[in-house]
N, C-alpha and C positions, 0 to 999 in steps of 0.2 A: 422162923422156919423159911421165909423167903431167902435169906441168906444162905442157909445150907443147901436150898436149892440152886441158888446161881453159882456157888461154888462147885456143885457137882457138875453143873452143866458146864463150866469152864474147866475142869478136870477132864470131863468127857471129850471136850473138842480140843485138849492137848494145849490149851492157852496159858495154864497155871499147871504148877507143880505144889503139892503139899510134903512138907518135910517136918520131923519134930525137930525142935530148937535145941541147940546144943547146950546153952545156960539153964534150960527147963525143959526135960522131955514132956511134959504134960503138953506144952504149947506146942500148937503146929505153925509153920511159917508157909506164907502162901506167895511163891513167886512168879513172875511172869517168864515163860518159856519164849525161845526166839519167835515161835509162831506167834506167841500172846504179843509180844513188843511189836511185831510188824503189824498186827492187827489194830494197836492201839493208835499207831503212825496214822494208819489208814483212815481210821473213823473218827481221829482227832479231825483231820482235814474235812471229813465230810460234815462233822458237828460244827465245826467253824462255819463253814457254808451256809448251813442250815441257819445257825443264831446270826450271821449277818443278815440273810435274807428278811428275818422276823425283825431285827433292830430296823432295817431299813424301810419296812413296809408297816409296821405300827407305830401309831402315834405314842407318846408317852403314857397317857391314860389308859389306853388299850392294853398296853404291857402290863401295867398293874392289874388289869381285870383278867389278862390271860394266867398269869402265874398260879392263882388259885385255882383255876379250873384245871391246868395240866397237872397240879399237886392231886386233885380228887381223882383223876383219870390213872395216875401212876399208883395211886393208894388203891385201886380196885383191881391191879395185876398182880 
């Protein structure tokens, strides 16, 4: 269900398109639009900066403790 919701949101935001595949019309292809590619480039830079801050701030043992907590938080969304 979460994937369907995310795809619907990305389609509504015009970040992706959904088209039947030529080799199997029962299967849909999801492709980034130009707007989606631009958003990905922008978000990648922001995510890289966040990850650098986390890596520079936390000790290795703290990172190992943080990952399971973040996974639990992500599972609740």
